[in-house]
FIKOL-720463 format. One line per 8 residues: number of its first residue (from 1); for each residue x, y, z of N, C-alpha, C. Coordinates in steps of 0.2 Angstrom, whole numbers. Layout:
BEGIN
NUM	X,Y,Z,X,Y,Z,X,Y,Z | ...
***
This chain:
BEGIN
1	4,-6,0,0,0,0,4,6,0 | 10,6,4,14,12,4,17,13,-2 | 19,8,-6,23,9,-12,18,13,-17 | 11,12,-16,7,15,-21,4,21,-18 | 7,24,-12,5,30,-9,-2,30,-6 | -4,23,-4,-10,22,0,-9,22,7 | -13,24,11,-12,23,19,-14,16,21 | -18,13,17,-20,6,19,-22,2,13
9	-23,-4,14,-24,-9,9,-31,-8,7 | -32,-7,0,-39,-7,-3,-39,-11,-9 | -45,-11,-12,-46,-15,-18,-40,-14,-24 | -38,-8,-25,-33,-7,-30,-26,-10,-28 | -25,-9,-21,-19,-13,-19,-19,-20,-20 | -25,-23,-18,-25,-30,-19,-25,-32,-27 | -28,-28,-31,-27,-30,-38,-20,-29,-40 | -16,-24,-38,-9,-23,-40,-5,-29,-37
17	-6,-31,-31,-2,-37,-29,-4,-43,-33 | -10,-45,-35,-11,-51,-39,-8,-50,-46 | -8,-44,-48,-5,-43,-55,2,-44,-55 | 5,-43,-49,13,-44,-48,15,-51,-47 | 11,-54,-42,13,-61,-41,10,-67,-46 | 5,-65,-49,2,-70,-54,0,-66,-60 | 4,-63,-64,3,-59,-70,-2,-63,-75 | -7,-60,-77,-12,-63,-82,-17,-66,-78
25	-16,-69,-72,-22,-72,-69,-27,-67,-66 | -24,-62,-64,-29,-57,-60,-32,-52,-65 | -29,-52,-71,-32,-47,-76,-38,-50,-80 | -44,-50,-77,-50,-53,-79,-54,-47,-83 | -59,-50,-86,-64,-45,-89,-66,-39,-85 | -64,-33,-87,-65,-27,-82,-73,-26,-82 | -77,-29,-86,-84,-28,-85,-87,-32,-79 | -83,-37,-77,-85,-41,-71,-82,-38,-65
33	-86,-35,-61,-83,-32,-54,-81,-37,-50 | -75,-37,-47,-72,-41,-42,-72,-48,-45 | -70,-49,-51,-70,-56,-54,-65,-61,-52 | -60,-58,-48,-55,-62,-45,-54,-60,-38 | -59,-62,-34,-59,-61,-27,-62,-67,-24 | -61,-68,-17,-62,-74,-13,-70,-76,-14 | -75,-71,-14,-82,-74,-14,-83,-77,-21 | -79,-76,-26,-80,-80,-32,-75,-86,-33
41	-69,-85,-30,-64,-91,-31,-65,-96,-26 | -66,-95,-19,-66,-100,-14,-71,-105,-15 | -77,-103,-18,-82,-108,-19,-80,-113,-24 | -76,-111,-29,-73,-116,-34,-70,-122,-31 | -67,-122,-25,-64,-127,-22,-69,-133,-20 | -75,-131,-18,-80,-136,-16,-81,-141,-22 | -81,-148,-20,-82,-150,-13,-76,-153,-10 | -70,-151,-12,-64,-154,-10,-63,-151,-3
49	-58,-154,1,-57,-152,8,-54,-145,8 | -56,-141,13,-54,-134,13,-54,-132,20 | -48,-129,22,-47,-126,29,-46,-119,28 | -50,-115,32,-49,-107,31,-47,-105,38 | -42,-102,39,-39,-99,45,-39,-92,45 | -41,-88,50,-40,-81,50,-40,-78,57 | -37,-73,58,-37,-69,64,-43,-64,64 | -46,-64,69,-52,-60,70,-51,-52,68
57	-45,-50,70,-43,-43,69,-38,-42,63 | -38,-47,58,-33,-46,53,-35,-40,48 | -30,-35,48,-32,-30,44,-31,-31,36 | -27,-36,35,-26,-38,27,-32,-43,25 | -36,-46,29,-41,-50,27,-47,-48,33 | -50,-43,32,-55,-41,37,-61,-46,38 | -63,-46,44,-68,-51,45,-75,-50,41 | -76,-44,39,-82,-43,35,-81,-46,28
65	-76,-45,25,-74,-48,18,-74,-56,19 | -71,-58,24,-70,-66,25,-77,-69,26 | -82,-65,29,-89,-68,30,-92,-68,24 | -91,-63,19,-94,-63,13,-92,-69,9 | -85,-70,9,-82,-76,5,-85,-83,8 | -85,-83,15,-87,-89,18,-95,-91,16 | -99,-86,16,-106,-87,14,-107,-90,7 | -103,-87,3,-103,-90,-4,-100,-97,-4
73	-95,-98,0,-91,-105,0,-96,-110,3 | -99,-108,9,-104,-113,12,-109,-115,8 | -112,-110,4,-117,-112,-1,-115,-117,-6 | -109,-116,-9,-106,-121,-14,-106,-128,-10 | -103,-128,-4,-102,-134,-1,-108,-138,1 | -113,-134,3,-120,-137,4,-123,-139,-3 | -123,-136,-8,-125,-138,-14,-122,-144,-17 | -116,-145,-15,-113,-151,-17,-112,-157,-12
81	-116,-156,-7,-116,-160,-1,-109,-162,2 | -105,-156,3,-98,-157,5,-97,-153,12 | -102,-151,15,-102,-147,21,-96,-150,26 | -96,-156,27,-91,-159,32,-84,-158,29 | -83,-156,23,-76,-155,21,-73,-148,21 | -78,-143,24,-76,-136,25,-75,-135,32 | -69,-133,34,-68,-131,41,-65,-124,41 | -68,-120,46,-66,-113,47,-64,-112,54
89	-59,-108,55,-56,-106,62,-55,-99,62 | -58,-95,65,-57,-88,66,-55,-87,73 | -48,-85,74,-46,-84,81,-47,-77,84 | -50,-77,89,-52,-71,92,-46,-67,94 | -46,-60,93,-41,-56,96,-34,-56,92 | -34,-60,86,-28,-61,83,-28,-57,76 | -22,-54,74,-22,-50,68,-19,-54,63 | -15,-52,59,-12,-55,53,-6,-59,55
97	-7,-65,57,-1,-69,60,-4,-76,61 | 1,-81,61,0,-88,62,1,-89,70 | -3,-92,73,-3,-94,80,-2,-101,81 | 0,-103,87,1,-110,89,-6,-114,88 | -11,-111,90,-18,-114,89,-20,-115,82 | -18,-110,77,-19,-111,70,-15,-117,68 | -8,-118,70,-4,-123,68,-7,-130,70 | -10,-130,76,-14,-136,78,-20,-137,74
105	-23,-132,72,-29,-134,67,-27,-136,61 | -21,-134,58,-18,-137,52,-16,-144,53 | -13,-145,58,-11,-152,60,-17,-157,60 | -22,-155,64,-28,-159,64,-32,-160,58 | -32,-154,54,-35,-155,47,-31,-160,43 | -25,-159,42,-21,-164,38,-21,-171,41 | -22,-172,47,-22,-179,50,-29,-182,48 | -34,-178,48,-41,-180,47,-42,-181,39
113	-39,-177,35,-41,-177,28,-36,-181,24 | -30,-182,27,-24,-186,23,-23,-193,25 | -26,-195,31,-25,-202,34,-30,-207,31
***
């Protein structure tokens, strides 16, 4: 955000990051608003196993945006009868970081889904 002269991460910053790390992938049809965003992409994973981890206070992935993405994702998993394959863990009071509890959730997820 700072490199772009922005005080905080916004939609334009996110687009610029995707264009930088995945050239061509994020440049979608400009007539489709937010065509490369989590509410549209996360549901595409259904019905495969998916673990979503997030800190409640993560400024880079705000809870409001995560909830929008999860709503669309849960609908897709329900439609494909795969609800038991979607796991979500939002850790209270945590920002943009991995915690011991999150690593434990990852370990539990892999143990359950890969064994």
